[in-house]
C-alpha positions in Angstrom: -19.0 19.1 24.3 -20.0 20.2 27.9 -23.7 19.2 26.7 -22.8 15.5 25.3 -21.1 15.2 28.5 -24.5 16.0 30.4 -26.6 14.0 28.2 -24.3 10.9 28.9 -23.8 11.8 32.6 -19.9 11.9 31.9 -17.2 14.0 32.1 -15.8 16.3 29.0 -12.7 14.5 28.9 -14.1 10.6 28.8 -16.1 12.9 25.4 -13.1 14.0 24.6 -11.6 10.4 24.4 -14.4 9.0 22.4 -14.4 11.8 19.9 -11.1 11.2 18.9 -11.6 7.3 18.9 -8.9 7.0 22.0 -9.0 3.2 24.3 -9.6 3.0 27.9 -13.7 3.7 27.4 -15.9 1.0 28.2 -18.1 0.3 25.9 -20.9 0.6 27.4 -19.8 4.3 28.1 -18.8 4.9 24.6 -22.0 4.1 23.2 -23.8 6.5 25.5 -21.9 9.0 24.6 -21.8 8.3 20.8 -25.8 8.3 21.4 -25.9 11.6 22.9 -23.4 12.7 20.4 -26.1 11.7 17.7 -29.1 13.3 19.7 -27.6 16.8 20.3 -26.0 16.8 16.9 -23.0 17.0 18.0 -19.8 17.0 15.7 -16.1 17.3 16.7 -14.5 20.6 15.8 -12.2 19.4 13.4 -10.2 22.7 13.0 -9.4 23.3 16.3 -8.4 19.9 16.7 -6.3 20.0 14.3 -4.0 23.2 15.2 -4.1 21.4 19.1 -2.0 18.4 17.4 -0.4 20.5 15.0 -1.6 18.4 11.8 -5.0 18.6 9.4 -4.8 15.1 7.8 -5.6 16.8 4.8 -3.4 17.3 1.7 -4.1 19.9 -1.2 -4.0 18.5 -4.6 -3.0 21.6 -7.3 -3.6 21.1 -11.0 -4.6 22.7 -14.0 -6.9 20.6 -16.0 -9.2 17.5 -15.5 -9.5 17.0 -19.4 -6.3 14.5 -19.8 -6.3 11.1 -19.2 -3.1 11.0 -17.0 -4.4 13.8 -14.5 -7.4 12.5 -13.9 -6.1 8.8 -13.5 -2.8 10.3 -10.9 -5.4 12.1 -9.1 -7.6 9.2 -8.3 -4.1 7.2 -7.2 -3.3 9.6 -5.1 -7.1 10.1 -3.5 -6.6 6.6 -2.4 -3.4 6.6 -1.5 -4.0 9.2 0.6 -7.7 7.5 2.1 -5.3 4.5 2.8 -3.4 6.4 5.0 -6.1 8.1 6.7 -5.5 11.3 4.7 -8.6 13.7 2.8 -7.6 15.6 -0.2 -8.5 19.0 -0.9 -8.6 19.8 -4.7 -8.0 23.1 -6.3 -7.6 23.5 -10.1 -5.9 26.6 -11.4 -7.6 28.1 -14.6 -4.5 29.5 -16.1 -1.1 27.9 -15.5 1.1 31.8 -14.8 2.8 32.4 -11.7 0.5 34.1 -10.1 -2.3 31.4 -9.9 0.1 29.0 -8.9 0.5 31.3 -5.7 -2.9 31.6 -5.5 -3.5 28.3 -5.2 -0.6 27.9 -2.6 -2.7 30.9 -0.7 -5.8 29.8 -1.0 -4.9 26.0 -0.1 -2.8 28.1 2.9 -6.3 29.4 3.9 -8.0 25.8 3.7 -5.1 24.0 5.9 -3.7 21.7 4.6 -0.6 19.3 5.9 1.7 19.2 2.4 0.7 19.9 -1.3 1.1 17.8 -4.6 1.2 19.7 -7.5 0.1 18.1 -10.9 2.0 20.2 -13.6 1.0 19.9 -17.3 3.4 22.8 -18.6 6.8 23.9 -18.5 5.9 26.2 -15.5 8.3 25.3 -12.9 11.3 24.6 -15.5 12.1 28.2 -15.3 13.5 30.5 -12.9 10.5 32.7 -13.6 8.4 31.0 -10.5 8.7 29.6 -7.2 7.0 27.5 -5.2 6.4 29.5 -1.3 9.2 28.1 0.7 8.8 26.3 3.6 5.8 24.3 2.1 6.2 20.4 2.3 5.4 19.9 -1.7 5.7 16.6 -4.5 5.2 17.4 -8.0 4.0 15.6 -10.8 5.1 15.6 -14.9 7.8 18.4 -14.2 11.6 18.6 -14.8 12.1 20.5 -11.6 14.0 17.7 -10.0 17.0 20.0 -8.5 14.4 22.4 -6.1 11.3 19.9 -5.9 11.0 16.5 -5.2 9.1 14.7 -8.4 7.7 11.6 -9.0 6.9 11.3 -12.3 6.2 8.2 -15.4 9.3 7.0 -17.5 8.1 9.4 -20.7 11.5 9.2 -22.4 11.9 5.1 -21.6 8.5 4.4 -22.7 8.6 6.4 -25.9 12.3 4.7 -27.2 10.4 1.6 -26.3 7.8 2.2 -28.8 9.8 3.6 -31.2 12.5 1.0 -31.3 9.5 -2.0 -31.4 8.4 -0.5 -34.6 12.0 -0.4 -36.2 13.0 -3.8 -35.3 9.4 -4.8 -37.0 11.1 -3.3 -40.1 9.7 0.0 -40.7 12.0 2.9 -42.4 11.4 5.3 -39.9 8.4 6.0 -37.7 6.1 9.3 -37.7 4.9 10.8 -34.3 2.3 12.7 -33.6 2.8 14.2 -30.4 1.0 16.1 -27.5 0.9 19.9 -27.3 4.5 21.5 -27.1 3.6 23.1 -23.5 3.4 19.8 -21.9 6.3 18.2 -20.5 5.4 14.9 -21.1 4.6 15.1 -24.9 8.1 17.0 -25.2 10.1 14.3 -23.3 8.2 11.6 -25.7 9.3 13.5 -28.8 12.5 13.4 -27.2 13.2 9.9 -27.1 10.9 9.5 -30.5 13.8 11.4 -32.3 17.1 10.5 -30.6 16.0 6.7 -31.4 15.6 7.5 -35.2 18.8 9.8 -35.5 20.8 6.6 -33.1 19.8 4.2 -35.9 20.5 6.1 -38.6 17.5 6.7 -39.6 15.1 9.7 -41.4 13.3 11.9 -39.1 9.7 12.2 -40.3 7.8 16.0 -39.7 6.6 16.2 -36.9 2.6 15.8 -35.9 0.9 18.1 -33.4 -2.3 17.0 -31.3 -3.5 18.7 -28.3 -4.3 15.0 -26.9 -7.7 14.4 -28.1 -9.0 11.8 -30.7 -10.2 14.7 -32.8 -6.9 15.6 -33.2 -5.4 12.2 -33.3 -8.3 12.2 -36.8 -7.4 15.3 -37.9 -3.3 14.3 -38.2 -4.4 11.3 -39.4 -6.9 12.4 -42.7 -3.2 14.7 -43.7 -0.4 11.6 -43.0 1.0 11.3 -46.0 1.2 7.9 -48.3 4.9 7.0 -47.4 4.2 6.1 -43.5 4.1 2.8 -42.6 4.4 3.3 -38.9 3.0 6.3 -36.4 4.0 6.5 -32.7 1.1 8.5 -31.4 1.9 10.7 -27.7 -1.9 9.0 -26.5 -3.9 6.1 -27.1 -6.9 9.2 -27.9 -5.1 10.6 -30.3 -4.5 7.0 -31.6 -7.9 6.1 -31.5 -8.5 9.2 -33.8 -5.8 8.0 -36.3 -6.9 4.5 -36.2 -10.6 6.3 -37.5 -9.2 8.0 -40.5 -6.7 5.5 -41.5 -9.5 3.4 -42.1 -11.7 6.4 -43.7 -9.0 6.2 -46.0 -9.1 2.7 -47.0 -5.8 2.2 -45.2 -5.4 -0.9 -43.1 -3.6 -1.1 -39.6 -1.8 -3.1 -39.4 -1.4 -3.8 -43.0 -0.5 -0.4 -44.3 0.0 1.3 -41.0 1.2 0.4 -37.7 -0.3 2.5 -34.8 1.3 3.0 -31.3 -0.1 4.9 -28.7 1.4 5.4 -24.9 -1.2 5.6 -21.4 -2.7 1.7 -21.6 -6.3 3.4 -20.9 -8.6 0.6 -19.7 -10.5 0.4 -24.0 -7.3 0.1 -25.5 -7.5 -3.6 -25.7 -11.3 -3.1 -27.1 -9.7 -0.7 -30.2 -10.3 -1.9 -33.7 -7.2 -3.5 -34.0 -6.8 -3.6 -30.3 -3.9 -0.7 -29.5 -0.1 -1.8 -29.1 0.7 1.1 -26.5 2.9 2.1 -23.8 1.8 1.3 -20.2 2.2 4.0 -17.0 1.2 2.6 -13.7 -0.8 5.6 -12.6 -2.1 3.9 -9.2 2.2 3.6 -8.5 2.7 7.2 -9.4 -0.2 8.2 -6.9 0.9 6.1 -4.1 4.8 7.7 -4.5 3.6 11.1 -4.4 1.4 10.7 -1.2 4.5 8.2 0.0 7.0 11.3 -0.6 4.8 14.3 0.6 3.7 12.5 3.9 7.9 11.1 4.3 8.7 15.3 4.2 5.5 16.1 6.7 6.9 13.5 9.6 10.4 14.1 8.9 10.4 17.9 8.6 12.6 17.8 6.1 12.2 19.2 2.1 13.3 16.4 -0.2 14.7 16.6 -3.8 15.2 14.8 -6.8 13.5 12.9 -9.8 11.5 9.4 -8.9 10.7 7.5 -12.0 8.1 4.7 -12.2 9.1 2.4 -15.0 6.4 1.9 -18.1 6.2 -1.1 -20.1 5.8 -1.8 -24.0 2.0 -3.8 -24.5 1.9 -5.4 -27.4 -1.6 -6.1 -29.3 -2.6 -6.2 -32.3 -2.2 -2.7 -34.2 1.4 -3.3 -35.2 3.0 -5.5 -38.1 6.3 -5.2 -40.6 5.7 -2.9 -43.5 3.8 -4.0 -46.8 6.3 -6.0 -49.2 8.9 -2.9 -50.7 7.8 -0.4 -48.0 
């Protein structure tokens, strides 16, 4: 800073004011300081400035995988919302969803100096008493059932699944099969529970549960073994629904004339499936925005918040659903 001040012919205080974006510096002087900075290759020490002011303008994001649509789109929304607030994000994937893995991630983020942390959970790790996040850290959790201990933001998984199953029943299908996501996924469990509850409340038979891993390939495998009596199936995400559509087509079962299919997520490509997919829309942008708003509010108020914030979902009806075949 002293070198810049000498080159620009100003005081070190003026250099500091320019580097911190303060107003009140004459424009000609500001440009002279900026030119000197460029010529000398000077960059303000953001870490030192953060320690001085007590904030780093950075949010840490911990997640277990980038292989799922939900995680990728939520992360993208968090990054966009953080940028609008003037914050950067530091991403820390955790290879193994274990207590040690999560605590190790918090330790590393502490060394990297972040103001708050958003945890995107893909499994029931926070739902048990075997793990707790470090105290005195401002945290928002996505996709978990730990609202009694943390601030949680999630899409309305249950409401979306209920709407999907009721849509198929209202079309006249006697029951609805379900292709579920991984057993250790909170979102998958919520959707499965809602599917079963709607069928039981309507006094309909509950078919055997089919299992997938969120991938189109697992949907294809499930579709190959789908019983002939099935006229309607609710897939826990759109990728698995895509695999189902392929398998049903290869088996000569028409969608929706023979089998109706509903997905979940409403990915950008869902409207371009053959046929265009009826699915549950998740507002990932709103989930990301509320995560950032929640953690920044805790940071600014220096207070920990608890409870669950649900972002509404909605059913988008397209061409993959119809009444069942006559006599079915």
